[in-house]
C-alpha positions in Angstrom: 0.0 0.0 0.0 2.8 2.4 0.9 4.7 1.4 -2.2 1.7 2.0 -4.4 1.2 5.5 -2.9 4.9 6.2 -3.5 4.7 4.9 -7.0 1.7 7.1 -7.8 3.4 10.1 -6.3 6.5 9.4 -8.4 4.4 9.0 -11.6 2.6 12.3 -10.8 5.8 14.1 -10.2 7.2 12.7 -13.4 4.2 13.8 -15.4 4.4 17.3 -13.8 8.1 17.5 -14.8 7.3 16.4 -18.3 4.5 18.9 -18.6 6.7 21.7 -17.3 9.5 20.7 -19.7 7.1 20.6 -22.6 5.7 24.0 -21.8 9.3 25.5 -21.5 10.2 23.9 -24.9 7.0 25.2 -26.6 7.7 28.7 -25.1 11.3 28.6 -26.3 10.2 27.4 -29.8 7.6 30.2 -30.0 10.2 32.8 -29.0 12.8 31.4 -31.5 10.2 31.4 -34.3 9.2 35.0 -33.5 12.9 36.1 -33.4 13.4 34.4 -36.8 10.4 36.2 -38.2 11.6 39.5 -37.0 15.1 38.9 -38.3 13.7 37.9 -41.7 11.5 41.0 -41.8 14.4 43.2 -40.9 16.6 41.6 -43.6 13.9 42.0 -46.2 13.4 45.6 -45.3 17.2 46.2 -45.5 17.3 44.5 -49.0 14.3 46.4 -50.2 15.8 49.6 -49.0 19.1 48.9 -50.8 17.2 47.9 -54.0 15.1 51.0 -53.8 18.2 53.1 -53.3 19.9 51.5 -56.3 16.8 52.2 -58.4 16.5 55.7 -57.2 13.3 55.3 -55.2 12.6 56.7 -51.8 11.0 54.4 -49.3 8.2 56.0 -47.2 8.4 56.3 -43.4 6.4 53.8 -41.4 2.7 54.4 -41.6 2.7 56.2 -44.9 0.1 55.0 -47.4 2.2 54.4 -50.5 4.8 51.7 -50.8 7.3 53.5 -53.0 7.5 57.2 -53.9 9.6 58.0 -57.0 11.4 61.3 -56.5 10.4 63.9 -59.0 13.3 64.5 -61.4 13.4 67.8 -63.2 13.5 67.2 -66.9 16.8 67.9 -68.4 16.6 68.6 -72.2 20.3 68.1 -72.6 19.8 64.4 -71.7 19.7 61.9 -74.6 16.2 60.5 -75.1 15.7 56.7 -74.7 14.7 56.4 -78.4 15.7 58.6 -81.3 13.1 61.1 -82.6 10.5 59.4 -84.8 11.2 56.0 -83.5 8.3 53.9 -82.2 9.1 50.6 -80.6 7.2 47.6 -81.9 4.6 46.5 -79.3 3.8 43.0 -80.6 5.7 40.4 -82.5 4.2 38.8 -85.6 4.3 35.1 -85.5 5.7 33.3 -88.6 3.0 32.0 -90.8 0.5 34.7 -89.9 -0.5 36.5 -93.1 -1.5 40.2 -92.7 -3.9 41.3 -95.4 
């Protein structure tokens, strides 16, 4: 009878220890996952900032509505145009075998 009570007490203590350990592991896992999410978000923001800087965009401050604001560049007529005057780029390719009539 005494041995059975001691055995039940030991099993109960073991279960409590396992439950405590499981809770601590779950908490640690949740914190690690949150830390990883924060690190990934920071890294993505840093990369986006660098990309935007290379492309000449200006990132908005937190809370602003637009994602990217392109700085207004004064037109400089001395700059070479992207296409020569009178040139119109072709918008669609004609597939071989299509007869235009």
